[in-house]
PyMOL Python script that loads the backbone (N, CA, C, O; Angstrom):
from pymol import cmd

cmd.read_pdbstr("""\
ATOM      1  N   MET A   1      -6.489 -21.254  -5.789  1.00  0.00           N
ATOM      2  CA  MET A   1      -7.303 -21.480  -4.607  1.00  0.00           C
ATOM      3  C   MET A   1      -6.988 -22.846  -4.007  1.00  0.00           C
ATOM      4  O   MET A   1      -6.990 -23.009  -2.787  1.00  0.00           O
ATOM      5  N   ASN A   2      -6.717 -23.821  -4.864  1.00  0.00           N
ATOM      6  CA  ASN A   2      -6.393 -25.149  -4.345  1.00  0.00           C
ATOM      7  C   ASN A   2      -5.104 -25.142  -3.533  1.00  0.00           C
ATOM      8  O   ASN A   2      -5.021 -25.788  -2.489  1.00  0.00           O
ATOM      9  N   ALA A   3      -4.105 -24.416  -4.010  1.00  0.00           N
ATOM     10  CA  ALA A   3      -2.826 -24.350  -3.292  1.00  0.00           C
ATOM     11  C   ALA A   3      -3.005 -23.662  -1.944  1.00  0.00           C
ATOM     12  O   ALA A   3      -2.446 -24.108  -0.942  1.00  0.00           O
ATOM     13  N   VAL A   4      -3.777 -22.581  -1.910  1.00  0.00           N
ATOM     14  CA  VAL A   4      -4.038 -21.884  -0.650  1.00  0.00           C
ATOM     15  C   VAL A   4      -4.850 -22.773   0.283  1.00  0.00           C
ATOM     16  O   VAL A   4      -4.580 -22.822   1.483  1.00  0.00           O
ATOM     17  N   ALA A   5      -5.843 -23.475  -0.259  1.00  0.00           N
ATOM     18  CA  ALA A   5      -6.659 -24.367   0.561  1.00  0.00           C
ATOM     19  C   ALA A   5      -5.807 -25.459   1.204  1.00  0.00           C
ATOM     20  O   ALA A   5      -6.031 -25.820   2.359  1.00  0.00           O
ATOM     21  N   ALA A   6      -4.836 -25.984   0.466  1.00  0.00           N
ATOM     22  CA  ALA A   6      -3.948 -27.012   1.025  1.00  0.00           C
ATOM     23  C   ALA A   6      -3.118 -26.454   2.174  1.00  0.00           C
ATOM     24  O   ALA A   6      -2.943 -27.121   3.194  1.00  0.00           O
ATOM     25  N   GLU A   7      -2.607 -25.235   2.018  1.00  0.00           N
ATOM     26  CA  GLU A   7      -1.824 -24.601   3.087  1.00  0.00           C
ATOM     27  C   GLU A   7      -2.708 -24.297   4.297  1.00  0.00           C
ATOM     28  O   GLU A   7      -2.279 -24.464   5.439  1.00  0.00           O
ATOM     29  N   ALA A   8      -3.926 -23.857   4.051  1.00  0.00           N
ATOM     30  CA  ALA A   8      -4.861 -23.564   5.142  1.00  0.00           C
ATOM     31  C   ALA A   8      -5.180 -24.840   5.920  1.00  0.00           C
ATOM     32  O   ALA A   8      -5.250 -24.827   7.149  1.00  0.00           O
ATOM     33  N   LYS A   9      -5.370 -25.923   5.200  1.00  0.00           N
ATOM     34  CA  LYS A   9      -5.672 -27.196   5.856  1.00  0.00           C
ATOM     35  C   LYS A   9      -4.498 -27.646   6.728  1.00  0.00           C
ATOM     36  O   LYS A   9      -4.693 -28.115   7.850  1.00  0.00           O
ATOM     37  N   LYS A  10      -3.270 -27.496   6.199  1.00  0.00           N
ATOM     38  CA  LYS A  10      -2.085 -27.879   6.979  1.00  0.00           C
ATOM     39  C   LYS A  10      -1.986 -27.075   8.265  1.00  0.00           C
ATOM     40  O   LYS A  10      -1.609 -27.611   9.307  1.00  0.00           O
ATOM     41  N   SER A  11      -2.324 -25.780   8.197  1.00  0.00           N
ATOM     42  CA  SER A  11      -2.198 -24.931   9.389  1.00  0.00           C
ATOM     43  C   SER A  11      -3.444 -24.892  10.254  1.00  0.00           C
ATOM     44  O   SER A  11      -3.460 -24.264  11.312  1.00  0.00           O
ATOM     45  N   LYS A  12      -4.499 -25.575   9.790  1.00  0.00           N
ATOM     46  CA  LYS A  12      -5.771 -25.605  10.526  1.00  0.00           C
ATOM     47  C   LYS A  12      -6.290 -24.189  10.782  1.00  0.00           C
ATOM     48  O   LYS A  12      -6.739 -23.856  11.879  1.00  0.00           O
ATOM     49  N   HIS A  13      -6.213 -23.373   9.737  1.00  0.00           N
ATOM     50  CA  HIS A  13      -6.660 -21.982   9.817  1.00  0.00           C
ATOM     51  C   HIS A  13      -7.204 -21.619   8.446  1.00  0.00           C
ATOM     52  O   HIS A  13      -6.477 -21.684   7.455  1.00  0.00           O
ATOM     53  N   HIS A  14      -8.471 -21.240   8.377  1.00  0.00           N
ATOM     54  CA  HIS A  14      -9.119 -21.083   7.086  1.00  0.00           C
ATOM     55  C   HIS A  14      -9.610 -19.660   6.870  1.00  0.00           C
ATOM     56  O   HIS A  14     -10.066 -19.004   7.806  1.00  0.00           O
ATOM     57  N   PRO A  15      -9.515 -19.183   5.626  1.00  0.00           N
ATOM     58  CA  PRO A  15      -9.925 -17.817   5.317  1.00  0.00           C
ATOM     59  C   PRO A  15     -11.396 -17.727   4.953  1.00  0.00           C
ATOM     60  O   PRO A  15     -12.069 -18.731   4.720  1.00  0.00           O
ATOM     61  N   GLU A  16     -11.864 -16.499   4.913  1.00  0.00           N
ATOM     62  CA  GLU A  16     -13.112 -16.198   4.222  1.00  0.00           C
ATOM     63  C   GLU A  16     -12.649 -15.827   2.828  1.00  0.00           C
ATOM     64  O   GLU A  16     -11.694 -15.064   2.683  1.00  0.00           O
ATOM     65  N   TRP A  17     -13.296 -16.343   1.802  1.00  0.00           N
ATOM     66  CA  TRP A  17     -12.903 -15.952   0.466  1.00  0.00           C
ATOM     67  C   TRP A  17     -14.045 -16.041  -0.514  1.00  0.00           C
ATOM     68  O   TRP A  17     -15.045 -16.723  -0.284  1.00  0.00           O
ATOM     69  N   SER A  18     -13.870 -15.330  -1.619  1.00  0.00           N
ATOM     70  CA  SER A  18     -14.820 -15.403  -2.709  1.00  0.00           C
ATOM     71  C   SER A  18     -14.033 -15.369  -4.001  1.00  0.00           C
ATOM     72  O   SER A  18     -12.927 -14.832  -4.057  1.00  0.00           O
ATOM     73  N   ASN A  19     -14.607 -15.940  -5.027  1.00  0.00           N
ATOM     74  CA  ASN A  19     -13.941 -16.014  -6.313  1.00  0.00           C
ATOM     75  C   ASN A  19     -14.958 -15.730  -7.400  1.00  0.00           C
ATOM     76  O   ASN A  19     -16.007 -16.371  -7.463  1.00  0.00           O
ATOM     77  N   VAL A  20     -14.647 -14.769  -8.258  1.00  0.00           N
ATOM     78  CA  VAL A  20     -15.477 -14.459  -9.406  1.00  0.00           C
ATOM     79  C   VAL A  20     -14.558 -14.380 -10.621  1.00  0.00           C
ATOM     80  O   VAL A  20     -13.663 -13.538 -10.688  1.00  0.00           O
ATOM     81  N   TYR A  21     -14.793 -15.264 -11.568  1.00  0.00           N
ATOM     82  CA  TYR A  21     -14.019 -15.367 -12.796  1.00  0.00           C
ATOM     83  C   TYR A  21     -12.535 -15.505 -12.475  1.00  0.00           C
ATOM     84  O   TYR A  21     -12.111 -16.583 -12.057  1.00  0.00           O
ATOM     85  N   ASN A  22     -11.735 -14.467 -12.650  1.00  0.00           N
ATOM     86  CA  ASN A  22     -10.297 -14.586 -12.426  1.00  0.00           C
ATOM     87  C   ASN A  22      -9.803 -13.748 -11.248  1.00  0.00           C
ATOM     88  O   ASN A  22      -8.621 -13.414 -11.172  1.00  0.00           O
ATOM     89  N   THR A  23     -10.704 -13.414 -10.337  1.00  0.00           N
ATOM     90  CA  THR A  23     -10.331 -12.604  -9.181  1.00  0.00           C
ATOM     91  C   THR A  23     -10.761 -13.312  -7.902  1.00  0.00           C
ATOM     92  O   THR A  23     -11.908 -13.739  -7.769  1.00  0.00           O
ATOM     93  N   THR A  24      -9.839 -13.428  -6.978  1.00  0.00           N
ATOM     94  CA  THR A  24     -10.128 -14.051  -5.685  1.00  0.00           C
ATOM     95  C   THR A  24      -9.842 -13.043  -4.582  1.00  0.00           C
ATOM     96  O   THR A  24      -8.777 -12.428  -4.552  1.00  0.00           O
ATOM     97  N   PHE A  25     -10.798 -12.880  -3.679  1.00  0.00           N
ATOM     98  CA  PHE A  25     -10.607 -12.042  -2.500  1.00  0.00           C
ATOM     99  C   PHE A  25     -10.444 -12.978  -1.313  1.00  0.00           C
ATOM    100  O   PHE A  25     -11.295 -13.833  -1.066  1.00  0.00           O
ATOM    101  N   ILE A  26      -9.346 -12.815  -0.579  1.00  0.00           N
ATOM    102  CA  ILE A  26      -9.076 -13.669   0.575  1.00  0.00           C
ATOM    103  C   ILE A  26      -8.934 -12.779   1.807  1.00  0.00           C
ATOM    104  O   ILE A  26      -8.181 -11.804   1.803  1.00  0.00           O
ATOM    105  N   ARG A  27      -9.666 -13.130   2.855  1.00  0.00           N
ATOM    106  CA  ARG A  27      -9.599 -12.374   4.113  1.00  0.00           C
ATOM    107  C   ARG A  27      -9.136 -13.321   5.215  1.00  0.00           C
ATOM    108  O   ARG A  27      -9.827 -14.280   5.560  1.00  0.00           O
ATOM    109  N   TRP A  28      -7.969 -13.038   5.757  1.00  0.00           N
ATOM    110  CA  TRP A  28      -7.456 -13.784   6.908  1.00  0.00           C
ATOM    111  C   TRP A  28      -7.763 -12.977   8.147  1.00  0.00           C
ATOM    112  O   TRP A  28      -7.419 -11.797   8.214  1.00  0.00           O
ATOM    113  N   THR A  29      -8.390 -13.574   9.111  1.00  0.00           N
ATOM    114  CA  THR A  29      -8.682 -12.909  10.363  1.00  0.00           C
ATOM    115  C   THR A  29      -8.852 -13.965  11.444  1.00  0.00           C
ATOM    116  O   THR A  29      -9.058 -15.143  11.152  1.00  0.00           O
ATOM    117  N   THR A  30      -8.765 -13.535  12.681  1.00  0.00           N
ATOM    118  CA  THR A  30      -8.855 -14.461  13.799  1.00  0.00           C
ATOM    119  C   THR A  30      -9.966 -14.009  14.729  1.00  0.00           C
ATOM    120  O   THR A  30     -10.126 -12.816  14.991  1.00  0.00           O
ATOM    121  N   HIS A  31     -10.733 -14.970  15.224  1.00  0.00           N
ATOM    122  CA  HIS A  31     -11.834 -14.661  16.130  1.00  0.00           C
ATOM    123  C   HIS A  31     -11.336 -14.373  17.534  1.00  0.00           C
ATOM    124  O   HIS A  31     -11.829 -13.464  18.202  1.00  0.00           O
ATOM    125  N   ASN A  32     -10.367 -15.142  17.977  1.00  0.00           N
ATOM    126  CA  ASN A  32      -9.871 -14.968  19.343  1.00  0.00           C
ATOM    127  C   ASN A  32      -8.378 -15.244  19.358  1.00  0.00           C
ATOM    128  O   ASN A  32      -7.987 -16.390  19.140  1.00  0.00           O
ATOM    129  N   PRO A  33      -7.529 -14.271  19.599  1.00  0.00           N
ATOM    130  CA  PRO A  33      -7.853 -12.869  19.866  1.00  0.00           C
ATOM    131  C   PRO A  33      -8.353 -12.207  18.590  1.00  0.00           C
ATOM    132  O   PRO A  33      -7.991 -12.609  17.485  1.00  0.00           O
ATOM    133  N   LYS A  34      -9.176 -11.203  18.754  1.00  0.00           N
ATOM    134  CA  LYS A  34      -9.801 -10.526  17.631  1.00  0.00           C
ATOM    135  C   LYS A  34      -8.752  -9.796  16.793  1.00  0.00           C
ATOM    136  O   LYS A  34      -7.805  -9.225  17.334  1.00  0.00           O
ATOM    137  N   GLY A  35      -8.921  -9.816  15.505  1.00  0.00           N
ATOM    138  CA  GLY A  35      -8.010  -9.095  14.622  1.00  0.00           C
ATOM    139  C   GLY A  35      -7.093 -10.027  13.874  1.00  0.00           C
ATOM    140  O   GLY A  35      -7.494 -11.118  13.470  1.00  0.00           O
ATOM    141  N   LEU A  36      -5.864  -9.598  13.688  1.00  0.00           N
ATOM    142  CA  LEU A  36      -4.878 -10.381  12.966  1.00  0.00           C
ATOM    143  C   LEU A  36      -3.940 -11.083  13.923  1.00  0.00           C
ATOM    144  O   LEU A  36      -3.486 -10.505  14.910  1.00  0.00           O
ATOM    145  N   SER A  37      -3.657 -12.337  13.618  1.00  0.00           N
ATOM    146  CA  SER A  37      -2.709 -13.107  14.411  1.00  0.00           C
ATOM    147  C   SER A  37      -1.467 -13.390  13.564  1.00  0.00           C
ATOM    148  O   SER A  37      -1.436 -13.089  12.371  1.00  0.00           O
ATOM    149  N   SER A  38      -0.460 -13.963  14.187  1.00  0.00           N
ATOM    150  CA  SER A  38       0.743 -14.317  13.433  1.00  0.00           C
ATOM    151  C   SER A  38       0.411 -15.367  12.371  1.00  0.00           C
ATOM    152  O   SER A  38       1.029 -15.378  11.306  1.00  0.00           O
ATOM    153  N   LYS A  39      -0.546 -16.240  12.643  1.00  0.00           N
ATOM    154  CA  LYS A  39      -0.957 -17.246  11.659  1.00  0.00           C
ATOM    155  C   LYS A  39      -1.606 -16.565  10.446  1.00  0.00           C
ATOM    156  O   LYS A  39      -1.392 -16.988   9.309  1.00  0.00           O
ATOM    157  N   ASP A  40      -2.395 -15.516  10.687  1.00  0.00           N
ATOM    158  CA  ASP A  40      -2.999 -14.762   9.580  1.00  0.00           C
ATOM    159  C   ASP A  40      -1.906 -14.173   8.688  1.00  0.00           C
ATOM    160  O   ASP A  40      -1.965 -14.266   7.462  1.00  0.00           O
ATOM    161  N   LEU A  41      -0.915 -13.568   9.328  1.00  0.00           N
ATOM    162  CA  LEU A  41       0.164 -12.926   8.578  1.00  0.00           C
ATOM    163  C   LEU A  41       0.986 -13.952   7.806  1.00  0.00           C
ATOM    164  O   LEU A  41       1.366 -13.706   6.661  1.00  0.00           O
ATOM    165  N   GLU A  42       1.262 -15.096   8.423  1.00  0.00           N
ATOM    166  CA  GLU A  42       2.020 -16.151   7.745  1.00  0.00           C
ATOM    167  C   GLU A  42       1.262 -16.660   6.519  1.00  0.00           C
ATOM    168  O   GLU A  42       1.858 -16.860   5.461  1.00  0.00           O
ATOM    169  N   LEU A  43      -0.039 -16.867   6.655  1.00  0.00           N
ATOM    170  CA  LEU A  43      -0.812 -17.382   5.534  1.00  0.00           C
ATOM    171  C   LEU A  43      -1.018 -16.321   4.451  1.00  0.00           C
ATOM    172  O   LEU A  43      -1.092 -16.657   3.269  1.00  0.00           O
ATOM    173  N   ALA A  44      -1.109 -15.066   4.833  1.00  0.00           N
ATOM    174  CA  ALA A  44      -1.181 -13.992   3.839  1.00  0.00           C
ATOM    175  C   ALA A  44       0.119 -13.947   3.033  1.00  0.00           C
ATOM    176  O   ALA A  44       0.091 -13.773   1.815  1.00  0.00           O
ATOM    177  N   ALA A  45       1.252 -14.104   3.713  1.00  0.00           N
ATOM    178  CA  ALA A  45       2.543 -14.145   3.014  1.00  0.00           C
ATOM    179  C   ALA A  45       2.609 -15.358   2.093  1.00  0.00           C
ATOM    180  O   ALA A  45       3.156 -15.276   0.993  1.00  0.00           O
ATOM    181  N   THR A  46       2.057 -16.474   2.536  1.00  0.00           N
ATOM    182  CA  THR A  46       1.998 -17.675   1.692  1.00  0.00           C
ATOM    183  C   THR A  46       1.170 -17.400   0.445  1.00  0.00           C
ATOM    184  O   THR A  46       1.540 -17.822  -0.651  1.00  0.00           O
ATOM    185  N   CYS A  47       0.049 -16.694   0.603  1.00  0.00           N
ATOM    186  CA  CYS A  47      -0.781 -16.332  -0.553  1.00  0.00           C
ATOM    187  C   CYS A  47       0.008 -15.482  -1.541  1.00  0.00           C
ATOM    188  O   CYS A  47      -0.046 -15.711  -2.749  1.00  0.00           O
ATOM    189  N   ASP A  48       0.737 -14.505  -1.026  1.00  0.00           N
ATOM    190  CA  ASP A  48       1.556 -13.658  -1.899  1.00  0.00           C
ATOM    191  C   ASP A  48       2.590 -14.494  -2.648  1.00  0.00           C
ATOM    192  O   ASP A  48       2.788 -14.324  -3.851  1.00  0.00           O
ATOM    193  N   PHE A  49       3.251 -15.403  -1.918  1.00  0.00           N
ATOM    194  CA  PHE A  49       4.255 -16.260  -2.535  1.00  0.00           C
ATOM    195  C   PHE A  49       3.630 -17.123  -3.633  1.00  0.00           C
ATOM    196  O   PHE A  49       4.164 -17.213  -4.738  1.00  0.00           O
ATOM    197  N   LEU A  50       2.494 -17.758  -3.323  1.00  0.00           N
ATOM    198  CA  LEU A  50       1.843 -18.634  -4.297  1.00  0.00           C
ATOM    199  C   LEU A  50       1.363 -17.857  -5.525  1.00  0.00           C
ATOM    200  O   LEU A  50       1.496 -18.335  -6.651  1.00  0.00           O
ATOM    201  N   ALA A  51       0.814 -16.681  -5.314  1.00  0.00           N
ATOM    202  CA  ALA A  51       0.354 -15.865  -6.444  1.00  0.00           C
ATOM    203  C   ALA A  51       1.524 -15.510  -7.356  1.00  0.00           C
ATOM    204  O   ALA A  51       1.398 -15.569  -8.579  1.00  0.00           O
ATOM    205  N   LYS A  52       2.649 -15.146  -6.776  1.00  0.00           N
ATOM    206  CA  LYS A  52       3.834 -14.834  -7.571  1.00  0.00           C
ATOM    207  C   LYS A  52       4.354 -16.095  -8.262  1.00  0.00           C
ATOM    208  O   LYS A  52       4.714 -16.058  -9.439  1.00  0.00           O
ATOM    209  N   HIS A  53       4.391 -17.210  -7.529  1.00  0.00           N
ATOM    210  CA  HIS A  53       4.880 -18.481  -8.061  1.00  0.00           C
ATOM    211  C   HIS A  53       4.068 -18.925  -9.281  1.00  0.00           C
ATOM    212  O   HIS A  53       4.633 -19.421 -10.255  1.00  0.00           O
ATOM    213  N   PHE A  54       2.753 -18.749  -9.227  1.00  0.00           N
ATOM    214  CA  PHE A  54       1.884 -19.152 -10.330  1.00  0.00           C
ATOM    215  C   PHE A  54       1.756 -18.073 -11.408  1.00  0.00           C
ATOM    216  O   PHE A  54       1.009 -18.242 -12.371  1.00  0.00           O
ATOM    217  N   GLY A  55       2.486 -16.962 -11.246  1.00  0.00           N
ATOM    218  CA  GLY A  55       2.480 -15.909 -12.250  1.00  0.00           C
ATOM    219  C   GLY A  55       1.218 -15.088 -12.282  1.00  0.00           C
ATOM    220  O   GLY A  55       0.880 -14.497 -13.308  1.00  0.00           O
ATOM    221  N   GLU A  56       0.510 -15.044 -11.155  1.00  0.00           N
ATOM    222  CA  GLU A  56      -0.758 -14.304 -11.108  1.00  0.00           C
ATOM    223  C   GLU A  56      -0.581 -12.814 -10.843  1.00  0.00           C
ATOM    224  O   GLU A  56      -1.415 -12.011 -11.262  1.00  0.00           O
ATOM    225  N   VAL A  57       0.483 -12.435 -10.161  1.00  0.00           N
ATOM    226  CA  VAL A  57       0.725 -11.022  -9.861  1.00  0.00           C
ATOM    227  C   VAL A  57       2.218 -10.752  -9.887  1.00  0.00           C
ATOM    228  O   VAL A  57       3.041 -11.647  -9.696  1.00  0.00           O
ATOM    229  N   GLU A  58       2.534  -9.508 -10.126  1.00  0.00           N
ATOM    230  CA  GLU A  58       3.898  -9.051  -9.944  1.00  0.00           C
ATOM    231  C   GLU A  58       3.922  -8.281  -8.648  1.00  0.00           C
ATOM    232  O   GLU A  58       3.140  -7.348  -8.465  1.00  0.00           O
ATOM    233  N   VAL A  59       4.806  -8.654  -7.749  1.00  0.00           N
ATOM    234  CA  VAL A  59       4.881  -7.992  -6.454  1.00  0.00           C
ATOM    235  C   VAL A  59       5.812  -6.800  -6.570  1.00  0.00           C
ATOM    236  O   VAL A  59       6.995  -6.945  -6.877  1.00  0.00           O
ATOM    237  N   ASP A  60       5.256  -5.610  -6.318  1.00  0.00           N
ATOM    238  CA  ASP A  60       6.028  -4.371  -6.329  1.00  0.00           C
ATOM    239  C   ASP A  60       5.724  -3.638  -5.046  1.00  0.00           C
ATOM    240  O   ASP A  60       4.733  -2.912  -4.961  1.00  0.00           O
ATOM    241  N   LYS A  61       6.560  -3.819  -4.055  1.00  0.00           N
ATOM    242  CA  LYS A  61       6.291  -3.263  -2.735  1.00  0.00           C
ATOM    243  C   LYS A  61       6.450  -1.752  -2.679  1.00  0.00           C
ATOM    244  O   LYS A  61       6.065  -1.141  -1.682  1.00  0.00           O
ATOM    245  N   THR A  62       7.001  -1.129  -3.711  1.00  0.00           N
ATOM    246  CA  THR A  62       7.189   0.316  -3.683  1.00  0.00           C
ATOM    247  C   THR A  62       5.958   1.069  -4.162  1.00  0.00           C
ATOM    248  O   THR A  62       5.883   2.286  -3.998  1.00  0.00           O
ATOM    249  N   SER A  63       4.986   0.370  -4.754  1.00  0.00           N
ATOM    250  CA  SER A  63       3.850   1.082  -5.333  1.00  0.00           C
ATOM    251  C   SER A  63       2.551   0.901  -4.553  1.00  0.00           C
ATOM    252  O   SER A  63       1.475   1.163  -5.090  1.00  0.00           O
ATOM    253  N   CYS A  64       2.626   0.469  -3.332  1.00  0.00           N
ATOM    254  CA  CYS A  64       1.413   0.241  -2.553  1.00  0.00           C
ATOM    255  C   CYS A  64       0.711   1.567  -2.267  1.00  0.00           C
ATOM    256  O   CYS A  64       1.270   2.451  -1.618  1.00  0.00           O
ATOM    257  N   GLU A  65      -0.517   1.688  -2.760  1.00  0.00           N
ATOM    258  CA  GLU A  65      -1.267   2.917  -2.559  1.00  0.00           C
ATOM    259  C   GLU A  65      -2.055   2.915  -1.261  1.00  0.00           C
ATOM    260  O   GLU A  65      -2.442   3.976  -0.772  1.00  0.00           O
ATOM    261  N   LEU A  66      -2.299   1.737  -0.697  1.00  0.00           N
ATOM    262  CA  LEU A  66      -3.105   1.627   0.512  1.00  0.00           C
ATOM    263  C   LEU A  66      -2.357   0.828   1.573  1.00  0.00           C
ATOM    264  O   LEU A  66      -2.722  -0.317   1.842  1.00  0.00           O
ATOM    265  N   PRO A  67      -1.319   1.401   2.182  1.00  0.00           N
ATOM    266  CA  PRO A  67      -0.493   0.639   3.115  1.00  0.00           C
ATOM    267  C   PRO A  67      -1.225   0.181   4.366  1.00  0.00           C
ATOM    268  O   PRO A  67      -0.780  -0.766   5.014  1.00  0.00           O
ATOM    269  N   ASN A  68      -2.322   0.814   4.726  1.00  0.00           N
ATOM    270  CA  ASN A  68      -3.046   0.435   5.942  1.00  0.00           C
ATOM    271  C   ASN A  68      -4.356  -0.288   5.635  1.00  0.00           C
ATOM    272  O   ASN A  68      -5.262  -0.309   6.469  1.00  0.00           O
ATOM    273  N   LEU A  69      -4.461  -0.874   4.455  1.00  0.00           N
ATOM    274  CA  LEU A  69      -5.704  -1.519   4.044  1.00  0.00           C
ATOM    275  C   LEU A  69      -6.121  -2.617   5.006  1.00  0.00           C
ATOM    276  O   LEU A  69      -7.288  -2.673   5.395  1.00  0.00           O
ATOM    277  N   ALA A  70      -5.207  -3.490   5.402  1.00  0.00           N
ATOM    278  CA  ALA A  70      -5.566  -4.593   6.299  1.00  0.00           C
ATOM    279  C   ALA A  70      -6.118  -4.067   7.619  1.00  0.00           C
ATOM    280  O   ALA A  70      -7.117  -4.586   8.118  1.00  0.00           O
ATOM    281  N   ASN A  71      -5.488  -3.053   8.187  1.00  0.00           N
ATOM    282  CA  ASN A  71      -5.970  -2.488   9.450  1.00  0.00           C
ATOM    283  C   ASN A  71      -7.356  -1.880   9.290  1.00  0.00           C
ATOM    284  O   ASN A  71      -8.204  -2.028  10.170  1.00  0.00           O
ATOM    285  N   THR A  72      -7.591  -1.206   8.186  1.00  0.00           N
ATOM    286  CA  THR A  72      -8.892  -0.595   7.933  1.00  0.00           C
ATOM    287  C   THR A  72      -9.974  -1.660   7.790  1.00  0.00           C
ATOM    288  O   THR A  72     -11.062  -1.526   8.350  1.00  0.00           O
ATOM    289  N   VAL A  73      -9.675  -2.706   7.047  1.00  0.00           N
ATOM    290  CA  VAL A  73     -10.654  -3.774   6.823  1.00  0.00           C
ATOM    291  C   VAL A  73     -10.983  -4.470   8.129  1.00  0.00           C
ATOM    292  O   VAL A  73     -12.156  -4.685   8.433  1.00  0.00           O
ATOM    293  N   VAL A  74      -9.983  -4.822   8.899  1.00  0.00           N
ATOM    294  CA  VAL A  74     -10.215  -5.527  10.165  1.00  0.00           C
ATOM    295  C   VAL A  74     -11.013  -4.658  11.126  1.00  0.00           C
ATOM    296  O   VAL A  74     -11.908  -5.157  11.807  1.00  0.00           O
ATOM    297  N   ALA A  75     -10.707  -3.378  11.191  1.00  0.00           N
ATOM    298  CA  ALA A  75     -11.401  -2.481  12.120  1.00  0.00           C
ATOM    299  C   ALA A  75     -12.874  -2.313  11.756  1.00  0.00           C
ATOM    300  O   ALA A  75     -13.709  -2.107  12.637  1.00  0.00           O
ATOM    301  N   SER A  76     -13.197  -2.397  10.480  1.00  0.00           N
ATOM    302  CA  SER A  76     -14.571  -2.144  10.069  1.00  0.00           C
ATOM    303  C   SER A  76     -15.362  -3.406   9.754  1.00  0.00           C
ATOM    304  O   SER A  76     -16.563  -3.329   9.498  1.00  0.00           O
ATOM    305  N   ALA A  77     -14.713  -4.562   9.769  1.00  0.00           N
ATOM    306  CA  ALA A  77     -15.368  -5.774   9.290  1.00  0.00           C
ATOM    307  C   ALA A  77     -16.282  -6.425  10.313  1.00  0.00           C
ATOM    308  O   ALA A  77     -17.298  -7.005   9.932  1.00  0.00           O
ATOM    309  N   GLY A  78     -15.963  -6.353  11.580  1.00  0.00           N
ATOM    310  CA  GLY A  78     -16.768  -7.049  12.575  1.00  0.00           C
ATOM    311  C   GLY A  78     -16.463  -8.531  12.569  1.00  0.00           C
ATOM    312  O   GLY A  78     -15.494  -8.969  11.948  1.00  0.00           O
ATOM    313  N   ASP A  79     -17.275  -9.295  13.249  1.00  0.00           N
ATOM    314  CA  ASP A  79     -17.104 -10.740  13.323  1.00  0.00           C
ATOM    315  C   ASP A  79     -17.693 -11.349  12.058  1.00  0.00           C
ATOM    316  O   ASP A  79     -18.828 -11.046  11.692  1.00  0.00           O
ATOM    317  N   CYS A  80     -16.934 -12.196  11.396  1.00  0.00           N
ATOM    318  CA  CYS A  80     -17.397 -12.753  10.130  1.00  0.00           C
ATOM    319  C   CYS A  80     -18.580 -13.690  10.292  1.00  0.00           C
ATOM    320  O   CYS A  80     -19.278 -13.975   9.318  1.00  0.00           O
ATOM    321  N   CYS A  81     -18.814 -14.166  11.479  1.00  0.00           N
ATOM    322  CA  CYS A  81     -19.874 -15.165  11.679  1.00  0.00           C
ATOM    323  C   CYS A  81     -21.182 -14.577  12.185  1.00  0.00           C
ATOM    324  O   CYS A  81     -22.182 -15.291  12.255  1.00  0.00           O
ATOM    325  N   THR A  82     -21.204 -13.336  12.529  1.00  0.00           N
ATOM    326  CA  THR A  82     -22.436 -12.707  13.001  1.00  0.00           C
ATOM    327  C   THR A  82     -22.660 -11.425  12.234  1.00  0.00           C
ATOM    328  O   THR A  82     -21.695 -10.735  11.908  1.00  0.00           O
ATOM    329  N   PRO A  83     -23.896 -11.083  11.936  1.00  0.00           N
ATOM    330  CA  PRO A  83     -24.159  -9.843  11.204  1.00  0.00           C
ATOM    331  C   PRO A  83     -23.723  -8.632  12.017  1.00  0.00           C
ATOM    332  O   PRO A  83     -23.799  -8.618  13.245  1.00  0.00           O
ATOM    333  N   LYS A  84     -23.262  -7.612  11.288  1.00  0.00           N
ATOM    334  CA  LYS A  84     -22.889  -6.363  11.945  1.00  0.00           C
ATOM    335  C   LYS A  84     -24.132  -5.673  12.479  1.00  0.00           C
ATOM    336  O   LYS A  84     -25.178  -5.688  11.830  1.00  0.00           O
ATOM    337  N   LYS A  85     -24.027  -5.067  13.661  1.00  0.00           N
ATOM    338  CA  LYS A  85     -25.135  -4.310  14.226  1.00  0.00           C
ATOM    339  C   LYS A  85     -25.220  -2.969  13.526  1.00  0.00           C
ATOM    340  O   LYS A  85     -24.205  -2.334  13.242  1.00  0.00           O
ATOM    341  N   LYS A  86     -26.443  -2.547  13.251  1.00  0.00           N
ATOM    342  CA  LYS A  86     -26.617  -1.262  12.537  1.00  0.00           C
ATOM    343  C   LYS A  86     -26.933  -0.171  13.499  1.00  0.00           C
ATOM    344  O   LYS A  86     -27.113   0.977  13.093  1.00  0.00           O
TER     345      LYS A  86
END
""", "prot")
cmd.dss("prot")
cmd.show_as("cartoon", "prot")
cmd.util.cbc("prot")
cmd.orient("prot")
């Protein structure tokens, strides 16, 4: 998390994240324009690189079971700063 935080600070773009024990969930998204920006994608790639570098995950691009996960999450997430309307 410290390595990602340093990269986020350098790019002046910060994620929503949570950490429980040994699992971290990181959500990169942009308020304007809504959705994913090139900065989101660059920082997500940085996260993948850092996780591999620190030995936290093995990257196997052939076994992805949810190839459209990011699109699904962004479409259903709403604005992170305001509650979703019910």
